[in-house]
GULUM-773134 format. One line per 5 residues: number of its first residue (from 1); their letters; for each residue y, z, x of C-alpha. Coordinates in nm, 3 decimals, always signed. Each point is the difference from the previous one (the first is absolute). Example, Ala and Ser with C-alpha at 12.3 -4.5 7.8 and 13.67 -1.06 7.14 Angstrom:
2
1) AS) -0.450,+0.780,+1.230 ~ +0.344,-0.066,+0.137
***
This chain:
322
1) TRYVA) +1.013,+6.779,+9.076 ~ +0.265,+0.218,-0.164 ~ -0.250,+0.284,-0.038 ~ -0.104,+0.000,+0.366 ~ +0.349,-0.054,+0.140
6) YDAPY) +0.200,+0.228,-0.227 ~ -0.169,+0.204,-0.275 ~ -0.271,+0.169,+0.207 ~ +0.234,+0.105,+0.287 ~ +0.277,+0.111,-0.240
11) LTKAF) -0.244,+0.199,-0.215 ~ -0.145,+0.164,+0.311 ~ +0.348,+0.096,+0.125 ~ +0.097,+0.135,-0.342 ~ -0.315,+0.217,-0.025
16) QAAGL) +0.054,+0.130,+0.352 ~ +0.369,+0.070,-0.067 ~ -0.109,+0.205,-0.303 ~ -0.206,+0.220,+0.231 ~ -0.345,-0.138,-0.078
21) SSSDF) -0.260,-0.040,+0.272 ~ -0.236,-0.295,+0.034 ~ -0.269,+0.201,-0.181 ~ +0.224,+0.032,-0.309 ~ +0.033,-0.370,-0.077
26) KIDNA) -0.190,-0.326,+0.048 ~ +0.123,-0.359,-0.027 ~ -0.252,-0.270,-0.088 ~ +0.040,-0.379,+0.019 ~ -0.234,-0.200,-0.223
31) QGSAS) +0.077,-0.323,+0.191 ~ +0.056,-0.192,-0.324 ~ -0.329,+0.103,-0.164 ~ +0.005,+0.170,-0.341 ~ -0.360,+0.119,+0.041
36) TMQTQ) +0.083,+0.152,+0.339 ~ +0.296,+0.181,-0.154 ~ -0.223,+0.141,-0.274 ~ -0.257,+0.118,+0.258 ~ +0.274,+0.160,+0.208
41) AEADI) +0.149,+0.176,-0.303 ~ -0.339,+0.135,-0.107 ~ -0.063,+0.130,+0.352 ~ +0.343,+0.165,+0.012 ~ -0.057,+0.172,-0.335
46) TAGAT) -0.343,+0.121,+0.113 ~ +0.160,+0.134,+0.320 ~ +0.238,+0.213,-0.206 ~ +0.316,-0.209,-0.040 ~ +0.242,+0.157,-0.250
51) VLVLD) +0.249,-0.290,-0.017 ~ -0.058,-0.377,+0.026 ~ +0.296,-0.221,+0.095 ~ -0.125,-0.335,-0.121 ~ +0.124,-0.355,+0.057
56) PLDSG) -0.273,-0.202,-0.175 ~ -0.071,-0.367,+0.053 ~ -0.014,-0.050,-0.378 ~ +0.042,+0.217,-0.306 ~ -0.362,-0.027,-0.113
61) SGAAI) -0.147,+0.148,+0.317 ~ +0.291,+0.243,+0.028 ~ -0.055,+0.134,-0.352 ~ -0.370,+0.058,+0.077 ~ +0.093,+0.202,+0.310
66) EANAA) +0.253,+0.200,-0.199 ~ -0.248,+0.075,-0.279 ~ -0.245,+0.136,+0.259 ~ +0.277,+0.206,+0.160 ~ +0.100,+0.149,-0.336
71) AHGVK) -0.363,+0.090,-0.075 ~ -0.002,+0.204,+0.320 ~ +0.340,+0.163,-0.057 ~ +0.170,-0.205,+0.272 ~ +0.368,-0.085,-0.049
76) VIDYD) +0.115,-0.361,+0.046 ~ +0.317,-0.166,+0.127 ~ +0.037,-0.375,-0.051 ~ +0.162,-0.120,+0.321 ~ +0.216,-0.314,+0.007
81) RLTLG) -0.163,-0.167,-0.302 ~ -0.093,+0.142,-0.338 ~ -0.365,+0.008,-0.103 ~ -0.004,-0.136,-0.354 ~ -0.236,+0.201,-0.219
86) GTSGR) -0.010,+0.287,+0.250 ~ -0.032,+0.368,-0.080 ~ +0.257,+0.205,-0.186 ~ +0.189,+0.258,+0.200 ~ +0.023,-0.211,+0.315
91) LYVSF) +0.325,-0.067,+0.182 ~ +0.134,-0.334,+0.121 ~ +0.198,-0.045,+0.323 ~ +0.153,-0.338,+0.073 ~ +0.320,-0.193,+0.021
96) DNVKV) +0.181,-0.097,-0.318 ~ -0.186,-0.328,-0.032 ~ +0.208,-0.135,-0.288 ~ +0.301,+0.059,+0.226 ~ -0.181,-0.190,+0.278
101) GQLIG) -0.022,-0.297,-0.236 ~ +0.362,+0.037,-0.106 ~ +0.110,-0.012,+0.363 ~ -0.205,-0.318,+0.050 ~ +0.155,-0.159,-0.310
106) QGEID) +0.356,+0.095,+0.091 ~ -0.063,-0.108,+0.359 ~ -0.099,-0.343,-0.128 ~ +0.316,-0.025,-0.211 ~ +0.225,+0.110,+0.288
111) CIAAW) -0.171,-0.238,+0.243 ~ +0.031,-0.298,-0.233 ~ +0.374,+0.064,-0.008 ~ +0.033,+0.063,+0.375 ~ -0.200,-0.310,+0.092
116) NVTKP) +0.182,-0.215,-0.258 ~ -0.317,-0.116,-0.175 ~ +0.110,-0.235,-0.277 ~ -0.198,-0.028,-0.324 ~ -0.253,+0.269,+0.096
121) NILVM) -0.353,-0.092,-0.111 ~ -0.205,+0.310,+0.071 ~ -0.374,+0.046,+0.029 ~ -0.097,+0.363,-0.068 ~ -0.305,+0.113,+0.199
126) DGDPT) -0.174,+0.331,-0.073 ~ -0.238,+0.233,+0.177 ~ -0.361,+0.053,-0.103 ~ -0.016,+0.082,-0.373 ~ -0.270,+0.263,+0.063
131) DNNAT) +0.255,+0.204,+0.200 ~ +0.219,+0.210,-0.231 ~ +0.275,-0.005,+0.265 ~ +0.015,-0.380,-0.032 ~ +0.049,+0.041,-0.375
136) LFAQG) +0.289,+0.241,+0.058 ~ +0.159,-0.227,+0.263 ~ -0.010,-0.291,-0.247 ~ +0.148,+0.218,-0.273 ~ +0.290,+0.069,+0.236
141) YNGVL) +0.084,-0.349,+0.123 ~ -0.070,-0.176,-0.328 ~ +0.231,+0.247,-0.175 ~ +0.282,-0.074,+0.245 ~ -0.049,-0.377,-0.012
146) KPMFD) -0.054,-0.037,-0.376 ~ +0.373,-0.012,-0.092 ~ +0.053,-0.275,+0.258 ~ -0.290,-0.200,-0.143 ~ +0.110,+0.066,-0.358
151) NGTFV) +0.357,-0.123,+0.053 ~ -0.107,-0.306,+0.198 ~ +0.155,+0.105,+0.331 ~ -0.348,-0.017,+0.153 ~ -0.305,-0.199,-0.108
156) KVGEP) -0.337,+0.172,+0.013 ~ -0.246,-0.268,+0.110 ~ -0.306,+0.218,-0.049 ~ -0.186,+0.321,+0.080 ~ -0.353,-0.085,+0.120
161) AGTWT) -0.288,+0.247,+0.037 ~ +0.077,+0.266,+0.259 ~ -0.175,+0.096,+0.323 ~ +0.038,+0.216,+0.311 ~ -0.191,-0.254,+0.212
166) PAVAQ) +0.255,-0.205,+0.200 ~ -0.228,-0.306,+0.030 ~ -0.040,-0.007,-0.377 ~ +0.375,+0.047,-0.047 ~ +0.066,-0.294,+0.232
171) TTFSQ) -0.242,-0.223,-0.191 ~ +0.153,+0.106,-0.332 ~ +0.350,-0.071,+0.127 ~ -0.089,-0.339,+0.149 ~ -0.157,-0.105,-0.331
176) QYTAH) +0.306,+0.116,-0.195 ~ +0.240,-0.163,+0.245 ~ -0.188,-0.329,-0.018 ~ +0.001,+0.011,-0.381 ~ +0.364,+0.118,-0.017
181) PNINA) +0.193,-0.136,+0.302 ~ +0.321,+0.134,-0.157 ~ -0.098,+0.357,+0.100 ~ +0.270,+0.125,+0.237 ~ -0.053,+0.378,-0.009
186) VVTPN) -0.298,+0.231,-0.036 ~ -0.057,+0.365,-0.076 ~ -0.271,+0.114,+0.240 ~ -0.127,+0.356,-0.061 ~ -0.064,+0.105,+0.361
191) DDNAN) +0.062,-0.113,+0.357 ~ -0.351,-0.133,+0.060 ~ +0.012,-0.234,-0.299 ~ +0.356,-0.100,+0.092 ~ -0.114,-0.081,+0.353
196) AVIAY) -0.272,-0.229,-0.137 ~ +0.251,-0.179,-0.225 ~ +0.251,-0.031,+0.285 ~ -0.264,-0.150,+0.229 ~ -0.062,-0.267,-0.263
201) LQTKQ) +0.373,-0.064,-0.051 ~ +0.043,-0.049,+0.373 ~ -0.258,-0.281,-0.010 ~ +0.239,-0.163,-0.248 ~ +0.291,+0.041,+0.244
206) IKPKT) +0.187,+0.236,-0.233 ~ +0.304,+0.128,+0.187 ~ +0.095,+0.369,+0.039 ~ +0.222,+0.161,-0.266 ~ -0.073,-0.269,-0.258
211) FPTTG) -0.316,+0.121,-0.179 ~ -0.002,+0.371,-0.092 ~ -0.317,+0.208,+0.020 ~ -0.038,+0.376,-0.042 ~ -0.238,+0.269,+0.117
216) QDASL) -0.086,+0.363,+0.052 ~ -0.163,+0.226,+0.261 ~ +0.247,-0.061,+0.287 ~ -0.276,-0.162,+0.203 ~ +0.074,-0.159,+0.336
221) PGLQN) -0.045,-0.357,-0.135 ~ +0.217,+0.089,-0.298 ~ +0.282,+0.136,+0.213 ~ -0.025,-0.297,+0.235 ~ +0.011,-0.244,-0.292
226) ILKGY) +0.314,+0.175,-0.125 ~ +0.163,-0.040,+0.341 ~ -0.111,-0.364,+0.014 ~ +0.164,-0.066,-0.339 ~ -0.316,-0.077,-0.198
231) QCGTV) -0.028,+0.328,-0.192 ~ +0.283,+0.168,-0.187 ~ -0.110,+0.357,+0.058 ~ -0.286,+0.245,-0.025 ~ -0.056,+0.329,-0.179
236) YKPIY) -0.038,+0.280,+0.254 ~ -0.203,+0.298,-0.115 ~ +0.034,+0.293,+0.244 ~ -0.370,+0.089,-0.006 ~ +0.050,+0.323,+0.194
241) LEAQA) +0.184,+0.140,-0.305 ~ -0.289,-0.104,-0.226 ~ -0.248,+0.175,+0.229 ~ +0.214,+0.316,+0.013 ~ +0.028,+0.006,-0.380
246) AVAEA) -0.377,-0.040,-0.043 ~ -0.070,+0.283,+0.243 ~ +0.254,+0.229,-0.170 ~ -0.167,-0.061,-0.337 ~ -0.348,+0.046,+0.151
251) LYLRA) +0.092,+0.340,+0.144 ~ +0.105,+0.131,-0.341 ~ -0.316,-0.133,-0.165 ~ -0.213,+0.143,+0.283 ~ +0.153,+0.341,-0.070
256) GQTPP) -0.077,-0.035,-0.370 ~ +0.368,-0.026,-0.090 ~ +0.199,-0.250,-0.204 ~ +0.248,-0.186,+0.222 ~ +0.358,+0.100,-0.084
261) AGLVN) +0.212,-0.226,-0.216 ~ +0.220,-0.076,+0.300 ~ -0.287,-0.189,+0.161 ~ -0.074,-0.211,-0.308 ~ +0.272,-0.245,-0.104
266) GTTKD) -0.155,-0.218,-0.270 ~ -0.302,-0.124,-0.185 ~ -0.198,-0.324,+0.020 ~ -0.186,-0.154,-0.293 ~ -0.375,-0.033,+0.032
271) TTANS) -0.043,-0.289,-0.241 ~ -0.379,+0.035,-0.006 ~ -0.010,+0.373,-0.075 ~ +0.322,-0.028,-0.205 ~ +0.146,+0.303,+0.175
276) DIQSV) +0.302,+0.085,+0.211 ~ -0.087,+0.116,+0.352 ~ +0.224,+0.247,+0.179 ~ +0.143,-0.191,+0.295 ~ +0.189,+0.025,+0.325
281) LLTPI) +0.187,-0.331,+0.022 ~ +0.179,-0.070,+0.326 ~ +0.291,-0.238,+0.050 ~ -0.060,-0.344,+0.159 ~ +0.268,-0.181,+0.203
286) WVTTA) +0.090,-0.371,+0.003 ~ +0.028,-0.112,+0.363 ~ +0.191,-0.305,+0.124 ~ +0.160,-0.090,+0.331 ~ +0.292,+0.225,-0.105
291) NMAAT) -0.195,+0.327,+0.003 ~ -0.318,-0.071,+0.197 ~ +0.123,+0.188,+0.307 ~ +0.104,+0.304,-0.207 ~ -0.328,+0.026,-0.193
296) VVKDG) -0.334,-0.125,+0.131 ~ +0.109,-0.001,+0.366 ~ +0.186,+0.333,-0.009 ~ -0.297,+0.165,-0.175 ~ -0.239,-0.134,+0.262
301) FQKAS) -0.199,-0.179,-0.269 ~ +0.021,-0.320,+0.208 ~ +0.111,-0.026,+0.361 ~ +0.291,-0.223,+0.095 ~ -0.205,-0.130,+0.293
306) DICIS) -0.275,-0.112,-0.240 ~ +0.238,-0.159,-0.251 ~ +0.220,-0.185,+0.248 ~ -0.224,-0.273,+0.137 ~ +0.174,-0.262,+0.214
311) AITAA) +0.052,-0.246,-0.287 ~ +0.225,+0.247,-0.185 ~ +0.178,+0.183,+0.280 ~ +0.339,-0.129,-0.113 ~ -0.069,+0.096,-0.362
316) CTAAG) -0.103,+0.350,+0.112 ~ +0.320,+0.037,+0.200 ~ +0.206,-0.114,-0.298 ~ -0.181,+0.258,-0.218 ~ +0.069,+0.278,+0.252
321) IS) -0.367,+0.042,+0.088 ~ -0.065,+0.080,+0.365
***
C-alpha cells in the first residue's frame, strides 16, 4: 500500500525533477513476491540497467539479486530497509530507524504520564524479526524503556514474537491480555498493528486516553486513532525526502561517481556481512494531536478531509485540522 500510494509516485517525481525522461528509469512492483522481484531485477539488468534501487521483501532474496547485480557491474542502493548479507560498495537510503524506535519509546513514556496511567504494566510488541528495520525499531524503543523497567517505574510484562500481520498481532495481544489482565499499556511498532490491538481493546470497553498504544507510518487509521484518544502518536516519515535522496544517490552512481560526503550522513551495520554500509539516514517525526496539522496535513501526506471523518470532527477542530 505504501509503495503504490507514496514511493512509486515520489520516486517518479524525483527522477523527473532531476531531468530524466521515462526512458531513463523504470519502477517495478513485485506485488509481494520475492520470485517476481528476482525476475524483474534480472530483466532490468539484461536491459542495461546501471543502478538498482532495491527494497527487498527479505534479505535472502535481496542478497541474491545484489550478487547478480554485482556480477554484471550494476550498482545497488538499498532503499528503506537494509539487505543483510548484501554486496559491498552499496549505499543505503532510509530513515534513522533506531531513532524511529526511540520516538516510539519516548512517546509511550510521555503518553503514560499525560494519560495518568498508574502502575504501568507494558507489553512490548515487535515487528517481523526477518525485517532488519523491525530489529532497529526494537533497539530504539527497548533502549529508551530499559531504564524505566530497570528502576521499577514500569513493569515489562513480556515481548512476544513479532509480526507485521495485524491479524496475528491481534491474536498475540488477546492471548497476552487474557494471560496478563494487568497489562495497561502496549508498545505497538506500527499503526496497522496498533489498529488491530485497539479494535480488540474496544471490545473490552476500554475508554479513550486510558490505555496507551504507539505506532508509525502516519496512516489514516493511525491518525484517526490518535484523534480518538486510543493511540499516543505515530512516527511520520516524509517519504518524498527518502525518494529524493535515493534518486540523488542513483544519479551519482549512474555517472560512475562517488556521491559526495554531504549526501552521506552515517553508516549502518550489516550484521550478516559484518560491515558498515554508507548510509543516508533521514529524520523521522513524532506526530500527536499537537503537531498533526503542521506536519502530515501541511505536507499533503494525508488530507484533512480524509482524516476528519464525522466521528472525530470536534477532535480535528481542536487539533487545528481543517
